[in-house]
C-alpha positions as CSV (number, residue, x, y, z in Angstrom):
1,M,31.2,-15.4,29.0
2,Q,27.5,-15.7,29.7
3,R,25.1,-16.3,27.0
4,E,21.7,-14.8,27.1
5,P,18.7,-17.2,27.5
6,P,17.1,-18.0,24.1
7,I,13.8,-16.3,25.1
8,L,15.5,-12.9,25.9
9,A,17.6,-13.2,22.7
10,D,14.2,-13.7,20.7
11,N,12.5,-10.9,22.5
12,V,15.5,-8.5,21.5
13,L,15.3,-9.8,18.0
14,V,11.5,-9.2,17.8
15,N,12.0,-5.7,19.3
16,E,14.7,-5.0,16.7
17,V,12.5,-6.1,13.9
18,Q,9.6,-3.9,15.2
19,L,11.9,-0.9,15.3
20,V,13.0,-1.3,11.8
21,L,9.4,-1.8,10.7
22,A,8.5,1.3,12.6
23,E,11.1,3.3,10.9
24,K,10.0,2.0,7.5
25,R,6.4,3.2,8.1
26,T,7.9,6.6,9.0
27,A,9.8,6.5,5.7
28,L,6.7,5.6,4.0
29,S,4.7,8.5,5.5
30,E,7.4,10.8,4.4
31,L,7.0,9.4,0.9
32,R,3.3,10.0,1.0
33,A,3.9,13.6,2.1
34,G,6.4,14.2,-0.7
35,I,4.0,13.0,-3.2
36,A,1.4,15.4,-1.7
37,V,3.8,18.2,-1.8
38,L,4.7,17.4,-5.4
39,V,1.0,17.3,-6.6
40,L,0.1,20.6,-5.1
41,P,2.1,22.7,-7.5
42,L,1.1,20.7,-10.5
43,S,-2.6,21.3,-9.6
44,V,-1.9,25.0,-9.2
45,L,-0.2,25.3,-12.6
46,S,-2.9,23.3,-14.1
47,V,-5.6,25.8,-12.8
48,L,-3.5,28.6,-14.1
49,I,-3.2,27.0,-17.5
50,T,-6.9,26.4,-17.6
51,T,-7.8,29.9,-16.7
52,S,-5.3,31.6,-18.8
53,R,-7.7,32.8,-21.3
54,Y,-9.4,35.0,-18.6
55,Y,-6.3,37.0,-17.7
56,D,-3.4,38.7,-19.6
57,V,0.0,37.4,-18.4
58,I,1.6,40.8,-18.7
59,H,-1.0,42.4,-16.5
60,V,-0.4,39.8,-13.7
61,V,3.4,39.2,-14.1
62,G,3.9,40.6,-10.6
63,L,1.8,38.0,-9.1
64,L,2.9,35.2,-11.4
65,V,6.6,35.3,-10.8
66,P,6.5,34.9,-7.0
67,L,3.7,32.2,-7.4
68,L,5.9,30.4,-9.9
69,L,9.0,30.7,-7.5
70,V,6.9,29.1,-4.7
71,V,5.7,26.3,-7.2
72,A,9.4,25.7,-8.1
73,A,10.3,25.5,-4.4
74,L,7.6,23.0,-3.6
75,V,8.5,20.9,-6.6
76,V,12.1,20.7,-5.3
77,L,10.9,19.9,-1.8
78,G,8.5,17.3,-3.0
79,A,11.4,15.6,-5.1
80,Y,13.8,15.8,-2.1
81,L,11.3,14.2,0.3
82,I,10.4,11.3,-2.3
83,T,14.0,10.4,-3.0
84,H,15.0,10.6,0.6
85,A,12.1,8.3,1.6
86,I,12.8,5.9,-1.2
87,R,16.4,5.7,0.0
88,R,15.3,5.0,3.4
89,V,12.7,2.4,2.5
90,R,15.4,0.5,0.6
91,R,17.9,0.8,3.5
92,Y,15.2,-0.7,6.0
93,D,14.4,-3.6,3.4
94,R,18.0,-4.4,3.4
95,L,18.1,-4.5,7.2
96,I,15.2,-6.7,7.3
97,R,16.7,-9.1,4.8
98,Q,20.0,-9.2,6.9
99,I,18.0,-9.9,9.9
100,R,16.2,-12.8,8.1
101,Q,19.5,-14.3,6.8
102,K,21.2,-14.1,10.1
103,Y,18.3,-15.6,12.2
104,G,16.9,-18.4,10.1
105,A,14.6,-19.6,12.8
106,M,12.8,-16.3,12.9
107,A,12.7,-15.8,9.1
108,E,9.3,-17.3,8.6
109,F,7.9,-14.7,10.9
110,I,9.6,-11.7,9.2
111,E,8.1,-10.6,6.0
């Protein structure tokens, strides 16, 4: 059984940590997108509420119902993206913590 040279093992470890951190950045980008998707329907609803005295709901119900369905779909999508991203970030944090515990010599370089 041949052992890898220490320099090669260190390079593999650094590459592994870089990969996990890149995946974590992707998950954080997904979180940011989920927040943006969630804020959009809230701003649309606030505009509708603010301007509600300028229209009669009964006259625009044909436009309001599809708009509210789209808003509800965007809220669901935003909530899904946020929860999925938070789960992924936690998983990557756990992986980084495991790498730090397994390789004590490299732990000072991994935050």
